[in-house]
N, C-alpha and C positions, 0 to 999 in steps of 0.2 A: 568164882573166877571173876566176877565183877568187883570183888572187894579186894582183889590182890593188889599188892604194893605197885606193880607195874601199871595195872588198869588205873589205879588212883592217880599215879603221877601223870599217865597220859590224859586223863579227864582234866586234870589241873592245867595242862598246857593247852587244851582246847578252850578254857575259860581265861587264860592269860596267854593268848597267841603271840604277844610280844615278847614271850620269854622262852628260852631254850634250857632244859635242864640237863646237865651232864652229872650222871651218878656214876661214883666210883663204888664198885661192890666186889664181893667175893662169892664165886660159885664153887662150891667144894674147896679145893686147894688153890683154885686159880683166880686172879684179880681180872676185872673187865671194866671197862668205861662204855656207859650206854649215853647216848644222845636221845633226848625226847623232845619233840617239837609238833605242835598242832595235833596231838593225839596219837602220834606214831614213835615207836622206838627203833633205835638201830644200834648195834654194837659198833664201837669205834676200833675194836681190836680183833674181832672175829667175824667170820660169815653171819649174816642174819637170815633167818628162814624167810622165803618169800610169802607163807602162809600167815596172815595177820593175826590168825587164831592161835599160833605158836608163840607163847609168851617169851619175850626177849629176858624179862627178868623172871626167873622160876621161882616157885616157892621154895623157900629155905635159903635164898640168897641172903646175904648179910650186907646191908648198906653200910659204906665206909663214910663216905661224905657226898654231899649234893652241891653242885655250884648253880646258881641262878645266872644266866648270861642273857643279854639283850639280843634279840634277833634283828637282821641275820646273823647267824653264827659264823664266824670266821676264826678257824682253829689257830691261824697265825696272829690275830690281834683280837682276842675275845673281849667283849665289854661286859664285865663282871658287874652284876646288880649285887650279889652276895655270894662270897666264897665259903666253902668249909662247913656248911650247914650239917647238923647232925639229923637222923631220921626224926628224932623228938622234935627239933625246931620245924622241920618241913611238916609234920603232921599238923601243926599250929597253923601254917598256911593253907594246908588242904582243907581244914575246917572252915577257915576263913572264907574259902570260895564254895563251900558246900560239897566237899567230895569226901 
């Protein structure tokens, strides 16, 4: 569980609290957008469980793209740091911060 995609992305945002990650992914046949900020994840398209131990990004989810946005996040005027990162590009950033 500690090495799941969601946990790693959450850990990244605790090490870079000036960033918000917006992750577009597929869970089964449905697409979702997840915002991750300061170690917490929340779906932007569906209800998020109150229990922080319930992963918002389940195992088996497919990452489509990841956007790095400066915080605070304003959905009407996001300040993009980098748009459209692939999972492979994000993994390099995760290694950079030791996650």
